C-alpha positions in Angstrom: -2.1 -41.3 -18.6 -2.7 -39.9 -21.7 -6.4 -39.3 -20.9 -5.0 -38.0 -17.5 -3.0 -34.9 -19.0 -5.7 -34.1 -20.9 -8.3 -33.9 -18.6 -5.8 -32.1 -16.6 -4.9 -29.5 -19.3 -8.8 -29.2 -20.2 -9.1 -28.5 -16.6 -6.8 -25.9 -16.3 -6.8 -24.4 -19.6 -6.7 -20.7 -18.0 -4.0 -20.8 -15.7 -1.5 -23.3 -18.0 -2.3 -20.2 -21.1 -1.7 -17.5 -18.7 1.8 -19.9 -17.3 2.7 -19.8 -20.7 2.8 -16.2 -21.2 4.3 -15.4 -18.3 7.3 -18.0 -18.9 7.5 -16.3 -22.7 8.9 -13.1 -20.8 10.5 -14.9 -18.6 12.7 -16.6 -21.0 13.2 -13.2 -22.7 13.6 -11.8 -19.5 16.3 -14.5 -18.6 18.2 -13.4 -21.9 18.4 -9.9 -21.5 19.3 -10.3 -18.0 22.1 -12.3 -18.9 23.4 -9.4 -21.2 23.1 -7.3 -18.5 24.9 -9.4 -15.5 27.7 -9.6 -18.0 27.5 -6.2 -18.7 28.0 -5.1 -15.2 29.8 -7.8 -13.4 32.8 -7.2 -16.2 32.7 -4.0 -16.0 32.4 -3.1 -12.7 35.4 -4.3 -10.3 34.1 -7.5 -7.9 34.0 -4.6 -5.0 32.1 -2.4 -7.2 29.8 -4.8 -8.0 29.1 -6.1 -4.5 28.6 -2.7 -3.3 26.1 -1.9 -5.9 24.3 -5.1 -5.4 23.8 -4.4 -2.1 22.5 -0.8 -2.4 20.2 -2.0 -4.7 19.3 -5.1 -2.6 18.6 -2.4 0.3 16.7 -0.3 -2.7 14.0 -3.5 -2.7 13.8 -4.1 0.4 13.0 -0.3 1.2 11.0 -0.8 -1.7 8.3 -2.4 0.4 7.7 0.3 2.5 5.9 2.3 -0.8 2.4 3.0 0.1 2.9 1.2 3.3 1.2 -1.8 1.6 -1.5 -1.0 -0.5 -0.1 -2.5 -3.5 -1.5 -5.8 -2.1 -5.5 -4.7 -1.9 -4.4 -3.1 -5.1 -4.1 -6.5 -6.8 -6.8 -8.2 -4.8 -9.1 -5.5 -6.1 -7.8 -6.0 -9.8 -8.1 -9.9 -9.6 -11.7 -10.1 -7.6 -13.1 -6.2 -8.4 -11.7 -4.2 -11.1 -14.7 -2.0 -11.3 -13.0 -0.7 -8.2 -9.4 0.1 -9.7 -9.6 3.7 -10.2 -10.8 4.3 -6.3 -7.9 1.8 -4.7 -4.9 3.3 -7.3 -6.3 6.9 -5.9 -5.9 5.2 -2.4 -2.0 3.7 -3.2 -1.1 7.3 -4.6 -2.1 8.8 -1.6 -0.1 5.5 0.5 2.8 6.4 -1.6 3.0 10.4 -0.8 2.6 9.5 3.0 5.2 7.1 2.9 7.7 8.9 1.2 8.9 10.5 4.2 9.3 7.1 6.5 11.5 5.7 3.6 13.6 8.9 3.1 13.9 8.3 6.9 15.5 4.2 7.3 17.3 4.8 4.2 19.5 7.7 5.8 20.1 4.9 8.5 21.0 2.0 6.0 23.3 4.9 4.4 25.0 5.4 7.9 24.9 2.0 9.3 26.2 0.0 6.2 27.6 2.3 3.1 29.0 5.6 5.1 32.9 5.3 4.2 32.5 3.0 1.1 30.3 4.7 -1.9 29.3 8.3 -1.8 25.8 9.2 -0.6 24.8 10.9 -4.0 25.7 7.3 -5.9 23.5 5.6 -3.1 20.7 8.0 -3.6 20.6 7.0 -7.0 20.6 3.5 -6.8 18.0 3.5 -3.8 15.1 5.7 -5.9 15.6 3.7 -8.4 14.5 0.9 -6.5 12.6 2.6 -4.6 10.6 4.4 -6.8 11.2 3.3 -10.3 11.4 -0.1 -10.5 8.9 -0.3 -8.3 5.8 1.7 -9.9 7.4 -0.5 -12.7 6.2 -3.9 -11.0 3.0 -2.4 -9.9 1.9 -2.0 -13.2 3.2 -5.4 -14.2 1.3 -7.0 -11.2 -1.7 -5.1 -11.9 -2.2 -5.9 -15.5 -1.9 -9.8 -14.0 -4.7 -9.2 -11.8 -7.1 -8.2 -14.9 -5.5 -11.4 -16.8 -3.4 -9.0 -19.2 -0.3 -11.2 -18.4 1.1 -11.0 -21.9 0.9 -7.5 -21.6 2.5 -8.1 -17.7 5.2 -10.0 -19.3 6.1 -7.8 -22.3 6.2 -4.7 -19.5 8.7 -6.8 -17.4 10.8 -7.7 -20.7 10.7 -4.0 -22.4 12.3 -2.7 -18.8 14.7 -5.1 -18.2 16.0 -4.0 -22.1 16.1 -0.4 -21.0 18.8 -1.4 -17.7 20.5 -4.1 -20.5 20.6 -0.9 -22.5 22.3 1.3 -20.1 24.1 -1.7 -18.7 26.0 -2.3 -22.4 26.4 1.5 -22.9 27.9 2.3 -19.5 30.2 -0.7 -20.4 30.8 0.5 -23.9 31.6 4.8 -23.3 32.4 5.1 -20.0 35.6 4.3 -17.7 33.7 1.8 -15.2 33.2 3.5 -12.4 30.5 3.2 -10.0 29.2 7.0 -9.8 28.9 7.2 -13.5 26.8 3.6 -13.0 24.8 4.9 -11.0 23.4 8.0 -13.1 22.7 5.5 -16.0 20.7 3.0 -13.8 18.2 5.4 -12.4 17.8 6.7 -15.9 17.2 3.3 -17.1 14.6 3.0 -14.1 13.0 6.4 -14.8 12.0 5.1 -18.3 11.0 2.2 -17.9 8.4 4.1 -14.8 7.4 6.1 -17.3 6.3 3.5 -20.1 4.7 1.4 -17.3 2.7 3.8 -16.5 1.9 5.6 -20.3 1.3 2.5 -21.7 0.4 -0.5 -19.3 -1.5 0.3 -16.6 -4.9 -0.2 -16.9 -7.1 3.3 -18.0 -9.0 4.0 -14.8 -10.5 7.3 -13.8 -9.5 8.0 -10.3 -11.8 8.3 -7.7 -11.1 9.6 -3.5 -12.7 6.6 -1.4 -10.9 7.1 2.5 -13.9 5.0 3.3 -12.6 1.7 1.6 -9.1 2.2 2.2 -9.7 2.2 6.1 -11.2 -1.1 5.6 -8.2 -2.4 4.0 -5.5 -0.7 6.3 -5.3 -3.7 8.4 -4.0 -5.8 5.9 -2.2 -3.3 4.2 -0.1 -2.8 6.7 0.6 -6.6 7.9 1.5 -7.7 4.0 3.6 -4.3 3.6 5.4 -5.7 6.9 5.8 -9.2 5.8 7.0 -8.5 2.1 9.3 -6.0 4.0 10.3 -9.0 5.7 10.4 -11.5 3.2 13.0 -9.2 1.2 14.9 -9.1 4.4 15.1 -12.4 4.9 16.1 -12.9 1.5 18.6 -9.8 1.0 19.9 -9.7 4.1 22.7 -12.1 2.8 24.3 -9.2 0.9 24.4 -6.7 3.5 25.6 -9.0 5.7 28.8 -10.4 3.9 29.5 -6.8 2.9 29.8 -5.9 6.5 31.4 -8.7 7.7 33.6 -10.1 5.1 34.1 -6.9 3.3 33.5 -5.5 -0.9 35.2 -8.6 -2.4 33.7 -11.1 -0.3 29.8 -9.5 -1.1 31.1 -9.5 -4.5 31.6 -12.9 -4.7 28.4 -13.6 -2.9 26.3 -11.4 -5.5 27.7 -13.1 -8.3 26.9 -16.5 -7.5 23.3 -15.5 -6.2 22.5 -13.4 -9.3 23.3 -16.7 -11.4 21.0 -18.4 -8.8 18.4 -15.8 -9.5 18.4 -16.2 -13.1 18.0 -20.1 -12.9 14.5 -18.6 -10.6 12.3 -16.7 -13.7 10.2 -20.1 -14.4 9.9 -20.9 -10.6 8.9 -17.4 -10.1 5.9 -17.5 -13.3 4.5 -20.8 -11.7 4.1 -19.1 -8.1 2.2 -15.8 -9.7 -0.5 -18.4 -11.5 -0.5 -20.9 -8.1 -1.2 -17.5 -5.8 -4.0 -16.5 -8.1 -5.5 -20.0 -8.0 -5.3 -20.3 -4.1 -6.8 -16.8 -3.6 -10.3 -17.9 -5.6 -10.1 -21.4 -3.8 -7.4 -22.6 -1.6 -9.1 -26.0 -1.6 -6.1 -27.1 -3.6 -3.7 -27.6 -0.6 -6.6 -30.4 1.1 -4.7 -33.1 -0.2 -1.1 -34.5 1.1 -0.1 -35.6 -2.7 -0.7 -32.4 -4.5 0.9 -30.5 -1.6 4.5 -32.7 -1.8 4.0 -32.6 -5.7 3.9 -28.6 -6.1 6.9 -29.1 -3.7 8.6 -31.4 -5.4 8.1 -29.4 -8.8 9.7 -26.4 -7.4 12.5 -27.9 -6.4 13.4 -29.8 -9.4 13.1 -27.2 -11.5 15.2 -24.9 -9.1 18.1 -27.5 -9.0 17.9 -28.2 -13.0 18.4 -25.0 -13.6 21.1 -24.2 -11.7 23.1 -27.5 -12.7 22.1 -25.9 -16.1 23.8 -23.4 -15.0 27.1 -24.6 -13.8 27.3 -27.2 -16.9 27.5 -24.9 -19.3 30.1 -22.7 -17.3 31.5 -25.7 -16.7 31.9 -26.5 -20.9 32.4 -22.0 -21.3 34.0 -20.8 -18.1 34.8 -17.5 -20.1 31.0 -17.2 -21.5 29.7 -14.6 -19.0 33.1 -12.5 -19.3 36.9 -12.5 -16.7 35.7 -11.6 -13.4 32.1 -13.9 -13.9 35.2 -16.7 -14.6 36.8 -15.9 -11.1 33.6 -17.0 -9.5 31.7 -19.4 -11.8 33.5 -22.5 -10.5 31.9 -22.4 -7.3 28.3 -22.5 -8.5 28.0 -26.2 -8.2 29.0 -25.5 -4.4 25.7 -24.0 -4.0 23.2 -26.8 -5.9 20.9 -27.3 -3.4 20.4 -23.4 -2.6 17.8 -22.9 -5.6 15.4 -25.0 -4.2 15.7 -24.0 -0.9 15.2 -20.5 -1.7 12.3 -21.0 -3.8 10.7 -23.4 -1.9 10.5 -20.1 1.2 9.5 -17.9 -1.3 6.6 -20.8 -2.4 5.9 -21.0 1.6 5.2 -17.2 1.5 3.5 -17.1 -1.5 0.9 -19.9 0.3 0.1 -18.0 3.3 -0.2 -15.0 1.3 -2.6 -16.6 -1.2 -4.7 -17.7 1.9 -4.8 -14.6 3.8 -2.7 -15.7 6.7 -0.6 -12.5 6.3 0.1 -11.6 9.9 1.3 -15.1 10.5 2.9 -14.4 7.3 4.7 -11.9 8.5 5.8 -13.8 11.5 7.2 -16.7 10.1 8.8 -14.0 8.0 10.7 -12.3 10.7 11.5 -15.6 12.1 13.3 -16.4 9.2 15.2 -13.0 8.9 16.4 -13.8 12.3 17.5 -17.3 11.6 19.2 -16.3 8.3 20.8 -13.3 10.0 22.2 -16.2 12.3 23.4 -18.5 9.7 25.3 -16.0 8.3 27.0 -14.2 10.7 28.3 -17.6 12.3 29.6 -18.7 8.5 31.3 -15.7 7.9 32.0 -14.5 11.4 34.9 -17.2 11.5 37.7 -17.2 8.9 36.8 -19.9 6.1 38.4 -20.2 2.7 36.2 -19.3 0.1 35.1 -22.2 -1.1 34.5 -23.8 2.0 31.7 -21.0 3.1 30.4 -20.9 0.2 29.7 -24.5 0.5 28.1 -24.1 3.9 25.3 -21.8 2.2 23.6 -25.0 0.9 23.1 -26.1 4.9 22.2 -22.7 6.2 18.8 -22.7 3.1 18.0 -26.3 4.3 17.7 -25.1 7.5 15.3 -21.6 6.4 13.4 -24.5 4.5 13.0 -26.7 7.6 11.8 -23.8 9.5 9.9 -22.3 6.9 8.1 -25.7 6.0 7.1 -26.3 9.7 6.0 -23.1 10.9 4.2 -22.8 7.2 2.2 -25.7 7.1 1.9 -25.8 11.2 -0.2 -22.5 10.2 -2.3 -24.1 7.6 -3.2 -26.5 9.4 -4.4 -25.1 12.3 -6.4 -22.4 10.8 -8.1 -25.2 8.8 -8.9 -26.9 11.9 -11.1 -23.7 13.4 -12.7 -23.4 10.5 -14.0 -27.1 11.3 
């Protein structure tokens, strides 16, 4: 057994080092993110926290339209043909400019449908800009750093950027009246600083080159990836919008706090998915073995569930450790014990389709998941249930989404393989 582990470590030493680098960044980010969460969740009221979390979720969804998905070709080029990074960066910048009017129109429509009468447009605009432009640019610098195998630098940037938001949250909690309007200003300033640092010090030094012929060849893939990314975050973040629309700001705040704690336990899993995606881009044959697929799914589920149980156990022993507002929600955390596993497995399936080039199929799968999630959550929140009841039923809802995702993903992978044979 020990000999097998040594052989595995030698054969995968590069991937293991990359994973440990990202986990190190994730561990730092976890601590910093926790401080950030405590400061915001206990300074804003539960209702205002729900509004902020929902607006932020909408910004994350809209950010996937930036450059119409050209970040996908940018990442692929950084991974396999670094010499073309300057040309593809120029294409990304052009796409960013072209996508700006579309994003602005979509943001206005979301405000009119969801936030009008609950949040002023200036506050909403600051949150959307922070997510769509500033934080997304930082993420792209991280993605490209990972693509060129600068994993430590990418992880460091994530920690630095998260630290800026945490410092802003602590200053906000310490020196202001705690209103959402003021927090939106602190939030965009922190994200601005993160974007500036990312572009100035972490993005690879390149010379921009304008090569339209290269971009046209990648256009269809980029658009399909943009659609898939948008749909992924729609199915991932739509729940916050639905809870706000159907349950009101207070319910949205409770839900957002629970899901934020769930997200904090998922950081090690996401580092693993990043490494796995790069491995699959180079060779998808590792998925041919059924035992390997089951092992990967089991590992994702086990780590996800263990993280949630650790968080719930900590809050059971120290219920006020994360602040007064969070202590009101903490007893509900154990009721969603299976949700992290199912959520992360859906993300894992999405990464499988992306890494193996099934971008259009991925978009269709994510569209079906978004529709299913909307239907399931509308069914839960459309009737009057006690908060612990509808929170507990989220396990069943996410189980349905997992089964749907697994069925569609593995059928797609199997059918493509058969055609290749």
